[in-house]
C-alpha positions, 0 to 999 in steps of 0.5 A: 859755344865759348872756350873754356880756358885751362892750363891742363891738357884737356879736351872739352866736349859740350853736351846739349841738354835735351838732345835725343838719346842720352848725350852724357852716356853716349859721349863717355861710351865714345870717349877714348880714355887715357891709359893708366889708373883712372879715377872718376868723380860723377855727379848729376841726375841719378839715372845718368850717374848710375848708368855712367858708373855701370859703364865705367865699372862693367864695360871699361873695367874701372875699379869700382873703388876708383869711381866716386858718384852721387845723384843729386836729383831724379828726373821727374821727381819733385823736391817734395817727392824726394823729401817724402822718401827721406821722411 
């Protein structure tokens, strides 16, 4: 992995797609969140985004209004499937 230079006080965790389990959800569940009033912006595969939001709001007690989320695609669905749902 390469370094991701930043002037922020940030910890970077690289997740490998295709790993067993749900690497993104597992990483967030294991993460120690900073104190204070959190805000989360989540975007990605719809099922993962939904699971992350549920975890933050339900398990971690983050105010649901402080979580912005959008699912850009759905695992196993083609672009044609998604367009048909909209039409």
